[in-house]
mmCIF file of the protein (N, C-alpha, C, O) and its ligand, coordinates in Angstrom:
data_MODEL
# 
_entry.id   MODEL 
# 
loop_
_entity.id 
_entity.type 
_entity.pdbx_number_of_molecules 
1 polymer     1 
2 non-polymer 1 
# 
_entity_poly.entity_id                      1 
_entity_poly.type                           'polypeptide(L)' 
_entity_poly.nstd_linkage                   no 
_entity_poly.nstd_monomer                   no 
_entity_poly.pdbx_seq_one_letter_code       
;(UNK)(UNK)(UNK)(UNK)(UNK)(UNK)(UNK)(UNK)(UNK)(UNK)(UNK)(UNK)(UNK)(UNK)(UNK)(UNK)
(UNK)(UNK)(UNK)(UNK)(UNK)(UNK)(UNK)(UNK)(UNK)(UNK)(UNK)(UNK)(UNK)(UNK)(UNK)(UNK)
(UNK)(UNK)(UNK)(UNK)(UNK)(UNK)(UNK)(UNK)(UNK)(UNK)(UNK)(UNK)(UNK)(UNK)(UNK)(UNK)
(UNK)(UNK)(UNK)(UNK)(UNK)(UNK)(UNK)
;
_entity_poly.pdbx_seq_one_letter_code_can   XXXXXXXXXXXXXXXXXXXXXXXXXXXXXXXXXXXXXXXXXXXXXXXXXXXXXXX 
_entity_poly.pdbx_strand_id                 A 
# 
loop_
_entity_poly_seq.entity_id 
_entity_poly_seq.num 
_entity_poly_seq.mon_id 
_entity_poly_seq.hetero 
1 1  UNK n 
1 2  UNK n 
1 3  UNK n 
1 4  UNK n 
1 5  UNK n 
1 6  UNK n 
1 7  UNK n 
1 8  UNK n 
1 9  UNK n 
1 10 UNK n 
1 11 UNK n 
1 12 UNK n 
1 13 UNK n 
1 14 UNK n 
1 15 UNK n 
1 16 UNK n 
1 17 UNK n 
1 18 UNK n 
1 19 UNK n 
1 20 UNK n 
1 21 UNK n 
1 22 UNK n 
1 23 UNK n 
1 24 UNK n 
1 25 UNK n 
1 26 UNK n 
1 27 UNK n 
1 28 UNK n 
1 29 UNK n 
1 30 UNK n 
1 31 UNK n 
1 32 UNK n 
1 33 UNK n 
1 34 UNK n 
1 35 UNK n 
1 36 UNK n 
1 37 UNK n 
1 38 UNK n 
1 39 UNK n 
1 40 UNK n 
1 41 UNK n 
1 42 UNK n 
1 43 UNK n 
1 44 UNK n 
1 45 UNK n 
1 46 UNK n 
1 47 UNK n 
1 48 UNK n 
1 49 UNK n 
1 50 UNK n 
1 51 UNK n 
1 52 UNK n 
1 53 UNK n 
1 54 UNK n 
1 55 UNK n 
# 
loop_
_struct_asym.id 
_struct_asym.entity_id 
A 1 
B 2 
# 
loop_
_chem_comp.id 
_chem_comp.type 
_chem_comp.mon_nstd_flag 
UNK 'L-peptide linking' . 
ZN  non-polymer         . 
# 
_pdbx_entity_nonpoly.entity_id   2 
_pdbx_entity_nonpoly.name        ? 
_pdbx_entity_nonpoly.comp_id     ZN 
# 
_pdbx_nonpoly_scheme.asym_id         B 
_pdbx_nonpoly_scheme.entity_id       2 
_pdbx_nonpoly_scheme.mon_id          ZN 
_pdbx_nonpoly_scheme.ndb_seq_num     1 
_pdbx_nonpoly_scheme.pdb_seq_num     101 
_pdbx_nonpoly_scheme.auth_seq_num    101 
_pdbx_nonpoly_scheme.pdb_mon_id      ZN 
_pdbx_nonpoly_scheme.auth_mon_id     ZN 
_pdbx_nonpoly_scheme.pdb_strand_id   A 
_pdbx_nonpoly_scheme.pdb_ins_code    . 
# 
loop_
_atom_site.group_PDB 
_atom_site.id 
_atom_site.type_symbol 
_atom_site.label_atom_id 
_atom_site.label_alt_id 
_atom_site.label_comp_id 
_atom_site.label_asym_id 
_atom_site.label_entity_id 
_atom_site.label_seq_id 
_atom_site.pdbx_PDB_ins_code 
_atom_site.Cartn_x 
_atom_site.Cartn_y 
_atom_site.Cartn_z 
_atom_site.occupancy 
_atom_site.B_iso_or_equiv 
_atom_site.pdbx_formal_charge 
_atom_site.auth_seq_id 
_atom_site.auth_comp_id 
_atom_site.auth_asym_id 
_atom_site.auth_atom_id 
_atom_site.pdbx_PDB_model_num 
ATOM   1   N  N  . UNK A 1 1  ? -14.866 2.048  31.900 1.00 0.00 ? 1   UNK A N  1 
ATOM   2   C  CA . UNK A 1 1  ? -14.371 3.375  32.309 1.00 0.00 ? 1   UNK A CA 1 
ATOM   3   C  C  . UNK A 1 1  ? -13.257 3.278  33.335 1.00 0.00 ? 1   UNK A C  1 
ATOM   4   O  O  . UNK A 1 1  ? -12.946 4.266  34.001 1.00 0.00 ? 1   UNK A O  1 
ATOM   5   N  N  . UNK A 1 2  ? -12.657 2.124  33.474 1.00 0.00 ? 2   UNK A N  1 
ATOM   6   C  CA . UNK A 1 2  ? -11.652 1.948  34.508 1.00 0.00 ? 2   UNK A CA 1 
ATOM   7   C  C  . UNK A 1 2  ? -10.237 2.258  34.038 1.00 0.00 ? 2   UNK A C  1 
ATOM   8   O  O  . UNK A 1 2  ? -9.273  2.080  34.782 1.00 0.00 ? 2   UNK A O  1 
ATOM   9   N  N  . UNK A 1 3  ? -10.122 2.726  32.788 1.00 0.00 ? 3   UNK A N  1 
ATOM   10  C  CA . UNK A 1 3  ? -8.794  3.050  32.294 1.00 0.00 ? 3   UNK A CA 1 
ATOM   11  C  C  . UNK A 1 3  ? -8.372  4.474  32.648 1.00 0.00 ? 3   UNK A C  1 
ATOM   12  O  O  . UNK A 1 3  ? -7.242  4.872  32.364 1.00 0.00 ? 3   UNK A O  1 
ATOM   13  N  N  . UNK A 1 4  ? -9.250  5.229  33.253 1.00 0.00 ? 4   UNK A N  1 
ATOM   14  C  CA . UNK A 1 4  ? -8.887  6.583  33.649 1.00 0.00 ? 4   UNK A CA 1 
ATOM   15  C  C  . UNK A 1 4  ? -7.951  6.554  34.849 1.00 0.00 ? 4   UNK A C  1 
ATOM   16  O  O  . UNK A 1 4  ? -7.986  5.638  35.670 1.00 0.00 ? 4   UNK A O  1 
ATOM   17  N  N  . UNK A 1 5  ? -7.132  7.559  34.924 1.00 0.00 ? 5   UNK A N  1 
ATOM   18  C  CA . UNK A 1 5  ? -6.257  7.666  36.082 1.00 0.00 ? 5   UNK A CA 1 
ATOM   19  C  C  . UNK A 1 5  ? -7.075  7.878  37.334 1.00 0.00 ? 5   UNK A C  1 
ATOM   20  O  O  . UNK A 1 5  ? -8.157  8.463  37.296 1.00 0.00 ? 5   UNK A O  1 
ATOM   21  N  N  . UNK A 1 6  ? -6.559  7.407  38.421 1.00 0.00 ? 6   UNK A N  1 
ATOM   22  C  CA . UNK A 1 6  ? -7.319  7.405  39.669 1.00 0.00 ? 6   UNK A CA 1 
ATOM   23  C  C  . UNK A 1 6  ? -7.798  8.789  40.080 1.00 0.00 ? 6   UNK A C  1 
ATOM   24  O  O  . UNK A 1 6  ? -8.917  8.940  40.572 1.00 0.00 ? 6   UNK A O  1 
ATOM   25  N  N  . UNK A 1 7  ? -6.963  9.797  39.882 1.00 0.00 ? 7   UNK A N  1 
ATOM   26  C  CA . UNK A 1 7  ? -7.349  11.132 40.347 1.00 0.00 ? 7   UNK A CA 1 
ATOM   27  C  C  . UNK A 1 7  ? -8.396  11.806 39.461 1.00 0.00 ? 7   UNK A C  1 
ATOM   28  O  O  . UNK A 1 7  ? -8.897  12.881 39.793 1.00 0.00 ? 7   UNK A O  1 
ATOM   29  N  N  . UNK A 1 8  ? -8.722  11.173 38.339 1.00 0.00 ? 8   UNK A N  1 
ATOM   30  C  CA . UNK A 1 8  ? -9.752  11.745 37.471 1.00 0.00 ? 8   UNK A CA 1 
ATOM   31  C  C  . UNK A 1 8  ? -11.145 11.205 37.729 1.00 0.00 ? 8   UNK A C  1 
ATOM   32  O  O  . UNK A 1 8  ? -12.126 11.698 37.173 1.00 0.00 ? 8   UNK A O  1 
ATOM   33  N  N  . UNK A 1 9  ? -11.225 10.193 38.572 1.00 0.00 ? 9   UNK A N  1 
ATOM   34  C  CA . UNK A 1 9  ? -12.534 9.621  38.845 1.00 0.00 ? 9   UNK A CA 1 
ATOM   35  C  C  . UNK A 1 9  ? -12.880 9.703  40.332 1.00 0.00 ? 9   UNK A C  1 
ATOM   36  O  O  . UNK A 1 9  ? -12.011 9.676  41.203 1.00 0.00 ? 9   UNK A O  1 
ATOM   37  N  N  . UNK A 1 10 ? -14.149 9.802  40.575 1.00 0.00 ? 10  UNK A N  1 
ATOM   38  C  CA . UNK A 1 10 ? -14.675 9.760  41.941 1.00 0.00 ? 10  UNK A CA 1 
ATOM   39  C  C  . UNK A 1 10 ? -15.719 8.652  41.989 1.00 0.00 ? 10  UNK A C  1 
ATOM   40  O  O  . UNK A 1 10 ? -16.289 8.273  40.966 1.00 0.00 ? 10  UNK A O  1 
ATOM   41  N  N  . UNK A 1 11 ? -15.954 8.152  43.165 1.00 0.00 ? 11  UNK A N  1 
ATOM   42  C  CA . UNK A 1 11 ? -16.985 7.134  43.293 1.00 0.00 ? 11  UNK A CA 1 
ATOM   43  C  C  . UNK A 1 11 ? -18.312 7.770  43.673 1.00 0.00 ? 11  UNK A C  1 
ATOM   44  O  O  . UNK A 1 11 ? -18.398 8.535  44.633 1.00 0.00 ? 11  UNK A O  1 
ATOM   45  N  N  . UNK A 1 12 ? -19.314 7.450  42.927 1.00 0.00 ? 12  UNK A N  1 
ATOM   46  C  CA . UNK A 1 12 ? -20.673 7.859  43.253 1.00 0.00 ? 12  UNK A CA 1 
ATOM   47  C  C  . UNK A 1 12 ? -21.042 7.188  44.590 1.00 0.00 ? 12  UNK A C  1 
ATOM   48  O  O  . UNK A 1 12 ? -21.095 5.960  44.662 1.00 0.00 ? 12  UNK A O  1 
ATOM   49  N  N  . UNK A 1 13 ? -21.291 7.960  45.622 1.00 0.00 ? 13  UNK A N  1 
ATOM   50  C  CA . UNK A 1 13 ? -21.538 7.360  46.936 1.00 0.00 ? 13  UNK A CA 1 
ATOM   51  C  C  . UNK A 1 13 ? -22.851 6.588  47.018 1.00 0.00 ? 13  UNK A C  1 
ATOM   52  O  O  . UNK A 1 13 ? -23.043 5.787  47.933 1.00 0.00 ? 13  UNK A O  1 
ATOM   53  N  N  . UNK A 1 14 ? -23.738 6.821  46.085 1.00 0.00 ? 14  UNK A N  1 
ATOM   54  C  CA . UNK A 1 14 ? -25.048 6.172  46.123 1.00 0.00 ? 14  UNK A CA 1 
ATOM   55  C  C  . UNK A 1 14 ? -24.993 4.770  45.516 1.00 0.00 ? 14  UNK A C  1 
ATOM   56  O  O  . UNK A 1 14 ? -25.457 3.808  46.130 1.00 0.00 ? 14  UNK A O  1 
ATOM   57  N  N  . UNK A 1 15 ? -24.429 4.653  44.316 1.00 0.00 ? 15  UNK A N  1 
ATOM   58  C  CA . UNK A 1 15 ? -24.428 3.349  43.634 1.00 0.00 ? 15  UNK A CA 1 
ATOM   59  C  C  . UNK A 1 15 ? -23.031 2.782  43.479 1.00 0.00 ? 15  UNK A C  1 
ATOM   60  O  O  . UNK A 1 15 ? -22.870 1.690  42.934 1.00 0.00 ? 15  UNK A O  1 
ATOM   61  N  N  . UNK A 1 16 ? -21.998 3.510  43.954 1.00 0.00 ? 16  UNK A N  1 
ATOM   62  C  CA . UNK A 1 16 ? -20.604 3.055  43.886 1.00 0.00 ? 16  UNK A CA 1 
ATOM   63  C  C  . UNK A 1 16 ? -20.043 2.952  42.473 1.00 0.00 ? 16  UNK A C  1 
ATOM   64  O  O  . UNK A 1 16 ? -19.029 2.290  42.251 1.00 0.00 ? 16  UNK A O  1 
ATOM   65  N  N  . UNK A 1 17 ? -20.689 3.593  41.535 1.00 0.00 ? 17  UNK A N  1 
ATOM   66  C  CA . UNK A 1 17 ? -20.159 3.643  40.187 1.00 0.00 ? 17  UNK A CA 1 
ATOM   67  C  C  . UNK A 1 17 ? -19.027 4.664  40.126 1.00 0.00 ? 17  UNK A C  1 
ATOM   68  O  O  . UNK A 1 17 ? -19.022 5.642  40.873 1.00 0.00 ? 17  UNK A O  1 
ATOM   69  N  N  . UNK A 1 18 ? -18.067 4.429  39.226 1.00 0.00 ? 18  UNK A N  1 
ATOM   70  C  CA . UNK A 1 18 ? -17.012 5.411  39.021 1.00 0.00 ? 18  UNK A CA 1 
ATOM   71  C  C  . UNK A 1 18 ? -17.515 6.526  38.130 1.00 0.00 ? 18  UNK A C  1 
ATOM   72  O  O  . UNK A 1 18 ? -18.119 6.283  37.085 1.00 0.00 ? 18  UNK A O  1 
ATOM   73  N  N  . UNK A 1 19 ? -17.259 7.752  38.556 1.00 0.00 ? 19  UNK A N  1 
ATOM   74  C  CA . UNK A 1 19 ? -17.716 8.918  37.790 1.00 0.00 ? 19  UNK A CA 1 
ATOM   75  C  C  . UNK A 1 19 ? -16.492 9.745  37.418 1.00 0.00 ? 19  UNK A C  1 
ATOM   76  O  O  . UNK A 1 19 ? -15.690 10.101 38.282 1.00 0.00 ? 19  UNK A O  1 
ATOM   77  N  N  . UNK A 1 20 ? -16.349 10.052 36.120 1.00 0.00 ? 20  UNK A N  1 
ATOM   78  C  CA . UNK A 1 20 ? -15.241 10.902 35.689 1.00 0.00 ? 20  UNK A CA 1 
ATOM   79  C  C  . UNK A 1 20 ? -15.573 12.348 36.034 1.00 0.00 ? 20  UNK A C  1 
ATOM   80  O  O  . UNK A 1 20 ? -16.573 12.898 35.572 1.00 0.00 ? 20  UNK A O  1 
ATOM   81  N  N  . UNK A 1 21 ? -14.729 12.945 36.845 1.00 0.00 ? 21  UNK A N  1 
ATOM   82  C  CA . UNK A 1 21 ? -15.006 14.287 37.361 1.00 0.00 ? 21  UNK A CA 1 
ATOM   83  C  C  . UNK A 1 21 ? -15.309 15.297 36.266 1.00 0.00 ? 21  UNK A C  1 
ATOM   84  O  O  . UNK A 1 21 ? -16.290 16.036 36.343 1.00 0.00 ? 21  UNK A O  1 
ATOM   85  N  N  . UNK A 1 22 ? -14.462 15.320 35.252 1.00 0.00 ? 22  UNK A N  1 
ATOM   86  C  CA . UNK A 1 22 ? -14.613 16.343 34.210 1.00 0.00 ? 22  UNK A CA 1 
ATOM   87  C  C  . UNK A 1 22 ? -15.904 16.209 33.443 1.00 0.00 ? 22  UNK A C  1 
ATOM   88  O  O  . UNK A 1 22 ? -16.404 17.187 32.888 1.00 0.00 ? 22  UNK A O  1 
ATOM   89  N  N  . UNK A 1 23 ? -16.450 15.012 33.404 1.00 0.00 ? 23  UNK A N  1 
ATOM   90  C  CA . UNK A 1 23 ? -17.671 14.785 32.633 1.00 0.00 ? 23  UNK A CA 1 
ATOM   91  C  C  . UNK A 1 23 ? -18.903 14.701 33.515 1.00 0.00 ? 23  UNK A C  1 
ATOM   92  O  O  . UNK A 1 23 ? -20.026 14.601 33.020 1.00 0.00 ? 23  UNK A O  1 
ATOM   93  N  N  . UNK A 1 24 ? -18.691 14.741 34.811 1.00 0.00 ? 24  UNK A N  1 
ATOM   94  C  CA . UNK A 1 24 ? -19.820 14.572 35.728 1.00 0.00 ? 24  UNK A CA 1 
ATOM   95  C  C  . UNK A 1 24 ? -20.791 15.744 35.612 1.00 0.00 ? 24  UNK A C  1 
ATOM   96  O  O  . UNK A 1 24 ? -20.400 16.905 35.736 1.00 0.00 ? 24  UNK A O  1 
ATOM   97  N  N  . UNK A 1 25 ? -22.041 15.428 35.377 1.00 0.00 ? 25  UNK A N  1 
ATOM   98  C  CA . UNK A 1 25 ? -23.060 16.471 35.273 1.00 0.00 ? 25  UNK A CA 1 
ATOM   99  C  C  . UNK A 1 25 ? -23.691 16.740 36.626 1.00 0.00 ? 25  UNK A C  1 
ATOM   100 O  O  . UNK A 1 25 ? -24.281 17.794 36.862 1.00 0.00 ? 25  UNK A O  1 
ATOM   101 N  N  . UNK A 1 26 ? -23.554 15.774 37.499 1.00 0.00 ? 26  UNK A N  1 
ATOM   102 C  CA . UNK A 1 26 ? -24.257 15.888 38.780 1.00 0.00 ? 26  UNK A CA 1 
ATOM   103 C  C  . UNK A 1 26 ? -23.254 15.856 39.920 1.00 0.00 ? 26  UNK A C  1 
ATOM   104 O  O  . UNK A 1 26 ? -22.526 14.880 40.101 1.00 0.00 ? 26  UNK A O  1 
ATOM   105 N  N  . UNK A 1 27 ? -23.227 16.937 40.683 1.00 0.00 ? 27  UNK A N  1 
ATOM   106 C  CA . UNK A 1 27 ? -22.355 16.963 41.845 1.00 0.00 ? 27  UNK A CA 1 
ATOM   107 C  C  . UNK A 1 27 ? -23.024 17.761 42.944 1.00 0.00 ? 27  UNK A C  1 
ATOM   108 O  O  . UNK A 1 27 ? -23.947 18.541 42.709 1.00 0.00 ? 27  UNK A O  1 
ATOM   109 N  N  . UNK A 1 28 ? -22.534 17.542 44.138 1.00 0.00 ? 28  UNK A N  1 
ATOM   110 C  CA . UNK A 1 28 ? -23.132 18.180 45.307 1.00 0.00 ? 28  UNK A CA 1 
ATOM   111 C  C  . UNK A 1 28 ? -22.037 18.399 46.330 1.00 0.00 ? 28  UNK A C  1 
ATOM   112 O  O  . UNK A 1 28 ? -21.229 17.505 46.580 1.00 0.00 ? 28  UNK A O  1 
ATOM   113 N  N  . UNK A 1 29 ? -22.003 19.595 46.932 1.00 0.00 ? 29  UNK A N  1 
ATOM   114 C  CA . UNK A 1 29 ? -21.031 19.844 47.976 1.00 0.00 ? 29  UNK A CA 1 
ATOM   115 C  C  . UNK A 1 29 ? -21.692 19.583 49.321 1.00 0.00 ? 29  UNK A C  1 
ATOM   116 O  O  . UNK A 1 29 ? -22.753 20.125 49.633 1.00 0.00 ? 29  UNK A O  1 
ATOM   117 N  N  . UNK A 1 30 ? -21.045 18.748 50.099 1.00 0.00 ? 30  UNK A N  1 
ATOM   118 C  CA . UNK A 1 30 ? -21.574 18.414 51.413 1.00 0.00 ? 30  UNK A CA 1 
ATOM   119 C  C  . UNK A 1 30 ? -20.419 18.377 52.395 1.00 0.00 ? 30  UNK A C  1 
ATOM   120 O  O  . UNK A 1 30 ? -19.423 17.693 52.160 1.00 0.00 ? 30  UNK A O  1 
ATOM   121 N  N  . UNK A 1 31 ? -20.543 19.106 53.493 1.00 0.00 ? 31  UNK A N  1 
ATOM   122 C  CA . UNK A 1 31 ? -19.465 19.194 54.489 1.00 0.00 ? 31  UNK A CA 1 
ATOM   123 C  C  . UNK A 1 31 ? -18.121 19.558 53.876 1.00 0.00 ? 31  UNK A C  1 
ATOM   124 O  O  . UNK A 1 31 ? -17.085 19.023 54.272 1.00 0.00 ? 31  UNK A O  1 
ATOM   125 N  N  . UNK A 1 32 ? -18.141 20.467 52.909 1.00 0.00 ? 32  UNK A N  1 
ATOM   126 C  CA . UNK A 1 32 ? -16.900 20.933 52.323 1.00 0.00 ? 32  UNK A CA 1 
ATOM   127 C  C  . UNK A 1 32 ? -16.276 19.994 51.311 1.00 0.00 ? 32  UNK A C  1 
ATOM   128 O  O  . UNK A 1 32 ? -15.186 20.265 50.807 1.00 0.00 ? 32  UNK A O  1 
ATOM   129 N  N  . UNK A 1 33 ? -16.945 18.901 51.007 1.00 0.00 ? 33  UNK A N  1 
ATOM   130 C  CA . UNK A 1 33 ? -16.439 17.931 50.035 1.00 0.00 ? 33  UNK A CA 1 
ATOM   131 C  C  . UNK A 1 33 ? -17.392 17.861 48.863 1.00 0.00 ? 33  UNK A C  1 
ATOM   132 O  O  . UNK A 1 33 ? -18.607 17.958 49.035 1.00 0.00 ? 33  UNK A O  1 
ATOM   133 N  N  . UNK A 1 34 ? -16.841 17.691 47.666 1.00 0.00 ? 34  UNK A N  1 
ATOM   134 C  CA . UNK A 1 34 ? -17.694 17.565 46.497 1.00 0.00 ? 34  UNK A CA 1 
ATOM   135 C  C  . UNK A 1 34 ? -17.903 16.094 46.176 1.00 0.00 ? 34  UNK A C  1 
ATOM   136 O  O  . UNK A 1 34 ? -16.948 15.326 46.066 1.00 0.00 ? 34  UNK A O  1 
ATOM   137 N  N  . UNK A 1 35 ? -19.143 15.722 46.032 1.00 0.00 ? 35  UNK A N  1 
ATOM   138 C  CA . UNK A 1 35 ? -19.498 14.353 45.652 1.00 0.00 ? 35  UNK A CA 1 
ATOM   139 C  C  . UNK A 1 35 ? -20.039 14.366 44.236 1.00 0.00 ? 35  UNK A C  1 
ATOM   140 O  O  . UNK A 1 35 ? -20.732 15.297 43.827 1.00 0.00 ? 35  UNK A O  1 
ATOM   141 N  N  . UNK A 1 36 ? -19.712 13.319 43.496 1.00 0.00 ? 36  UNK A N  1 
ATOM   142 C  CA . UNK A 1 36 ? -20.125 13.232 42.105 1.00 0.00 ? 36  UNK A CA 1 
ATOM   143 C  C  . UNK A 1 36 ? -21.076 12.058 41.909 1.00 0.00 ? 36  UNK A C  1 
ATOM   144 O  O  . UNK A 1 36 ? -20.938 11.007 42.535 1.00 0.00 ? 36  UNK A O  1 
ATOM   145 N  N  . UNK A 1 37 ? -22.036 12.265 41.030 1.00 0.00 ? 37  UNK A N  1 
ATOM   146 C  CA . UNK A 1 37 ? -23.071 11.246 40.822 1.00 0.00 ? 37  UNK A CA 1 
ATOM   147 C  C  . UNK A 1 37 ? -23.220 10.901 39.357 1.00 0.00 ? 37  UNK A C  1 
ATOM   148 O  O  . UNK A 1 37 ? -22.961 11.721 38.476 1.00 0.00 ? 37  UNK A O  1 
ATOM   149 N  N  . UNK A 1 38 ? -23.647 9.653  39.108 1.00 0.00 ? 38  UNK A N  1 
ATOM   150 C  CA . UNK A 1 38 ? -23.806 9.196  37.730 1.00 0.00 ? 38  UNK A CA 1 
ATOM   151 C  C  . UNK A 1 38 ? -25.100 9.703  37.124 1.00 0.00 ? 38  UNK A C  1 
ATOM   152 O  O  . UNK A 1 38 ? -25.228 9.779  35.902 1.00 0.00 ? 38  UNK A O  1 
ATOM   153 N  N  . UNK A 1 39 ? -26.064 10.053 37.972 1.00 0.00 ? 39  UNK A N  1 
ATOM   154 C  CA . UNK A 1 39 ? -27.378 10.431 37.447 1.00 0.00 ? 39  UNK A CA 1 
ATOM   155 C  C  . UNK A 1 39 ? -28.067 11.400 38.402 1.00 0.00 ? 39  UNK A C  1 
ATOM   156 O  O  . UNK A 1 39 ? -27.685 11.526 39.566 1.00 0.00 ? 39  UNK A O  1 
ATOM   157 N  N  . UNK A 1 40 ? -29.079 12.075 37.892 1.00 0.00 ? 40  UNK A N  1 
ATOM   158 C  CA . UNK A 1 40 ? -29.870 12.978 38.723 1.00 0.00 ? 40  UNK A CA 1 
ATOM   159 C  C  . UNK A 1 40 ? -30.546 12.211 39.840 1.00 0.00 ? 40  UNK A C  1 
ATOM   160 O  O  . UNK A 1 40 ? -30.746 12.734 40.936 1.00 0.00 ? 40  UNK A O  1 
ATOM   161 N  N  . UNK A 1 41 ? -30.897 10.971 39.556 1.00 0.00 ? 41  UNK A N  1 
ATOM   162 C  CA . UNK A 1 41 ? -31.565 10.141 40.546 1.00 0.00 ? 41  UNK A CA 1 
ATOM   163 C  C  . UNK A 1 41 ? -30.661 9.884  41.757 1.00 0.00 ? 41  UNK A C  1 
ATOM   164 O  O  . UNK A 1 41 ? -31.097 9.999  42.903 1.00 0.00 ? 41  UNK A O  1 
ATOM   165 N  N  . UNK A 1 42 ? -29.405 9.537  41.489 1.00 0.00 ? 42  UNK A N  1 
ATOM   166 C  CA . UNK A 1 42 ? -28.467 9.308  42.584 1.00 0.00 ? 42  UNK A CA 1 
ATOM   167 C  C  . UNK A 1 42 ? -28.240 10.592 43.369 1.00 0.00 ? 42  UNK A C  1 
ATOM   168 O  O  . UNK A 1 42 ? -28.182 10.572 44.599 1.00 0.00 ? 42  UNK A O  1 
ATOM   169 N  N  . UNK A 1 43 ? -28.116 11.685 42.674 1.00 0.00 ? 43  UNK A N  1 
ATOM   170 C  CA . UNK A 1 43 ? -27.920 12.964 43.358 1.00 0.00 ? 43  UNK A CA 1 
ATOM   171 C  C  . UNK A 1 43 ? -29.107 13.282 44.261 1.00 0.00 ? 43  UNK A C  1 
ATOM   172 O  O  . UNK A 1 43 ? -28.937 13.750 45.387 1.00 0.00 ? 43  UNK A O  1 
ATOM   173 N  N  . UNK A 1 44 ? -30.282 13.027 43.766 1.00 0.00 ? 44  UNK A N  1 
ATOM   174 C  CA . UNK A 1 44 ? -31.487 13.311 44.528 1.00 0.00 ? 44  UNK A CA 1 
ATOM   175 C  C  . UNK A 1 44 ? -31.542 12.471 45.802 1.00 0.00 ? 44  UNK A C  1 
ATOM   176 O  O  . UNK A 1 44 ? -31.892 12.964 46.874 1.00 0.00 ? 44  UNK A O  1 
ATOM   177 N  N  . UNK A 1 45 ? -31.193 11.206 45.664 1.00 0.00 ? 45  UNK A N  1 
ATOM   178 C  CA . UNK A 1 45 ? -31.179 10.347 46.855 1.00 0.00 ? 45  UNK A CA 1 
ATOM   179 C  C  . UNK A 1 45 ? -30.185 10.839 47.888 1.00 0.00 ? 45  UNK A C  1 
ATOM   180 O  O  . UNK A 1 45 ? -30.465 10.835 49.087 1.00 0.00 ? 45  UNK A O  1 
ATOM   181 N  N  . UNK A 1 46 ? -29.020 11.262 47.413 1.00 0.00 ? 46  UNK A N  1 
ATOM   182 C  CA . UNK A 1 46 ? -27.985 11.763 48.307 1.00 0.00 ? 46  UNK A CA 1 
ATOM   183 C  C  . UNK A 1 46 ? -28.435 13.048 48.990 1.00 0.00 ? 46  UNK A C  1 
ATOM   184 O  O  . UNK A 1 46 ? -28.228 13.227 50.191 1.00 0.00 ? 46  UNK A O  1 
ATOM   185 N  N  . UNK A 1 47 ? -29.042 13.927 48.230 1.00 0.00 ? 47  UNK A N  1 
ATOM   186 C  CA . UNK A 1 47 ? -29.473 15.212 48.766 1.00 0.00 ? 47  UNK A CA 1 
ATOM   187 C  C  . UNK A 1 47 ? -30.521 15.036 49.866 1.00 0.00 ? 47  UNK A C  1 
ATOM   188 O  O  . UNK A 1 47 ? -30.547 15.791 50.838 1.00 0.00 ? 47  UNK A O  1 
ATOM   189 N  N  . UNK A 1 48 ? -31.371 14.041 49.702 1.00 0.00 ? 48  UNK A N  1 
ATOM   190 C  CA . UNK A 1 48 ? -32.404 13.779 50.702 1.00 0.00 ? 48  UNK A CA 1 
ATOM   191 C  C  . UNK A 1 48 ? -31.811 13.307 52.026 1.00 0.00 ? 48  UNK A C  1 
ATOM   192 O  O  . UNK A 1 48 ? -32.169 13.803 53.094 1.00 0.00 ? 48  UNK A O  1 
ATOM   193 N  N  . UNK A 1 49 ? -30.896 12.335 51.937 1.00 0.00 ? 49  UNK A N  1 
ATOM   194 C  CA . UNK A 1 49 ? -30.328 11.738 53.144 1.00 0.00 ? 49  UNK A CA 1 
ATOM   195 C  C  . UNK A 1 49 ? -28.834 11.473 52.973 1.00 0.00 ? 49  UNK A C  1 
ATOM   196 O  O  . UNK A 1 49 ? -28.426 10.321 52.827 1.00 0.00 ? 49  UNK A O  1 
ATOM   197 N  N  . UNK A 1 50 ? -28.014 12.526 52.991 1.00 0.00 ? 50  UNK A N  1 
ATOM   198 C  CA . UNK A 1 50 ? -26.575 12.318 52.750 1.00 0.00 ? 50  UNK A CA 1 
ATOM   199 C  C  . UNK A 1 50 ? -25.938 11.335 53.733 1.00 0.00 ? 50  UNK A C  1 
ATOM   200 O  O  . UNK A 1 50 ? -25.017 10.601 53.375 1.00 0.00 ? 50  UNK A O  1 
ATOM   201 N  N  . UNK A 1 51 ? -26.420 11.324 54.937 1.00 0.00 ? 51  UNK A N  1 
ATOM   202 C  CA . UNK A 1 51 ? -25.817 10.468 55.957 1.00 0.00 ? 51  UNK A CA 1 
ATOM   203 C  C  . UNK A 1 51 ? -25.961 8.977  55.640 1.00 0.00 ? 51  UNK A C  1 
ATOM   204 O  O  . UNK A 1 51 ? -25.196 8.152  56.140 1.00 0.00 ? 51  UNK A O  1 
ATOM   205 N  N  . UNK A 1 52 ? -26.936 8.643  54.815 1.00 0.00 ? 52  UNK A N  1 
ATOM   206 C  CA . UNK A 1 52 ? -27.103 7.238  54.437 1.00 0.00 ? 52  UNK A CA 1 
ATOM   207 C  C  . UNK A 1 52 ? -25.971 6.746  53.546 1.00 0.00 ? 52  UNK A C  1 
ATOM   208 O  O  . UNK A 1 52 ? -25.745 5.542  53.420 1.00 0.00 ? 52  UNK A O  1 
ATOM   209 N  N  . UNK A 1 53 ? -25.266 7.683  52.931 1.00 0.00 ? 53  UNK A N  1 
ATOM   210 C  CA . UNK A 1 53 ? -24.316 7.283  51.892 1.00 0.00 ? 53  UNK A CA 1 
ATOM   211 C  C  . UNK A 1 53 ? -22.863 7.573  52.229 1.00 0.00 ? 53  UNK A C  1 
ATOM   212 O  O  . UNK A 1 53 ? -21.965 7.129  51.514 1.00 0.00 ? 53  UNK A O  1 
ATOM   213 N  N  . UNK A 1 54 ? -22.617 8.304  53.294 1.00 0.00 ? 54  UNK A N  1 
ATOM   214 C  CA . UNK A 1 54 ? -21.230 8.538  53.669 1.00 0.00 ? 54  UNK A CA 1 
ATOM   215 C  C  . UNK A 1 54 ? -20.989 8.075  55.106 1.00 0.00 ? 54  UNK A C  1 
ATOM   216 O  O  . UNK A 1 54 ? -21.843 8.226  55.980 1.00 0.00 ? 54  UNK A O  1 
ATOM   217 N  N  . UNK A 1 55 ? -19.836 7.523  55.317 1.00 0.00 ? 55  UNK A N  1 
ATOM   218 C  CA . UNK A 1 55 ? -19.522 6.951  56.622 1.00 0.00 ? 55  UNK A CA 1 
ATOM   219 C  C  . UNK A 1 55 ? -19.316 8.045  57.666 1.00 0.00 ? 55  UNK A C  1 
ATOM   220 O  O  . UNK A 1 55 ? -19.043 7.746  58.828 1.00 0.00 ? 55  UNK A O  1 
HETATM 221 ZN ZN . ZN  B 2 .  ? -25.162 6.532  40.725 1.00 0.00 2 101 ZN  A ZN 1 
# 
């Protein structure tokens, strides 16, 4: 999935996988920023403790 243009992908903060924004099923807004996740599991982990995953 690395052939996508840079602005079309976001990094899943939980597992560091690249997530294509347009296809992302899981996202969460935190501190005014939207984070994208590869799975419901990653989203759930982020929702529990967002500070663990963002600097
Ligand atoms: Zn993930």
